[in-house]
C-alpha positions as CSV (number, residue, x, y, z in Angstrom):
1,M,54.5,53.8,55.9
2,I,54.2,55.9,58.4
3,E,57.5,57.1,58.8
4,L,57.6,57.5,55.1
5,L,54.6,60.8,55.6
6,I,56.0,61.9,59.3
7,L,59.2,62.5,57.5
8,T,57.2,64.3,54.7
9,L,55.5,66.4,57.2
10,V,58.3,67.4,58.9
11,T,60.5,68.1,55.4
12,V,57.6,70.3,54.6
13,L,57.7,72.0,58.0
14,C,61.0,73.2,57.5
15,W,60.8,74.1,53.9
16,G,57.8,76.4,55.4
17,L,60.0,77.9,57.6
18,A,63.0,78.8,55.7
19,L,60.8,80.2,53.1
20,S,58.1,82.3,55.0
21,K,58.9,84.9,56.2
22,S,55.6,85.5,58.3
23,A,56.6,82.4,60.1
24,R,60.3,83.8,60.8
25,T,58.7,86.9,62.2
26,K,56.1,84.9,64.5
27,M,59.3,83.3,66.0
28,P,60.2,84.7,69.9
29,I,64.2,86.5,69.8
30,P,66.5,83.6,72.1
31,W,68.0,84.5,74.9
32,W,71.1,84.7,73.6
33,I,70.9,86.4,70.7
34,K,69.4,89.1,73.1
35,T,72.8,88.6,75.3
36,I,74.5,89.5,71.9
37,E,73.6,91.9,70.0
38,K,72.4,95.1,72.1
39,S,69.4,96.7,68.9
40,E,66.3,95.6,68.2
41,E,66.9,95.4,64.1
42,E,70.2,93.8,64.9
43,Q,68.1,91.1,67.5
44,K,65.4,90.6,64.6
45,Q,68.2,90.4,61.5
46,M,70.1,87.5,63.7
47,T,66.9,85.9,64.8
48,E,65.4,85.6,61.3
49,I,69.0,84.1,59.8
50,L,68.7,81.6,62.7
51,F,65.5,80.3,61.6
52,R,66.3,80.7,58.3
53,V,69.7,78.0,58.7
54,I,67.7,75.8,60.7
55,G,64.8,75.1,58.1
56,V,67.3,74.8,55.5
57,A,69.5,72.2,57.4
58,G,66.5,70.8,58.6
59,G,64.8,70.7,55.0
60,V,67.8,69.0,53.4
61,M,68.4,66.1,56.0
62,F,64.4,65.6,56.6
63,G,64.4,65.6,52.7
64,L,66.7,63.6,52.3
65,M,65.9,60.9,54.8
66,T,62.5,61.1,53.0
67,I,64.1,60.4,49.5
68,L,65.8,57.0,51.4
69,V,63.2,56.0,52.8
70,L,61.1,56.4,49.5
71,A,63.2,54.1,47.7
72,Q,63.4,51.2,50.7
73,T,59.4,51.3,50.7
74,F,59.3,51.0,46.5
75,A,62.1,49.2,46.0
């Protein structure tokens, strides 16, 4: 049962990262984006895209795992 709680919490955090603009703007710009993109605006856009993709991928992955654990628990 604790696995279900942990997976649900991680899923909520991932979707929060993907959908909350204020959470994404607070994240630091990774060093490799600084080496690729030249202007500050391009770096911010790449960072926002990166964290949105990570949030959506994590949300979907952990959401499916939560559904599987929920189905196994109550089946």
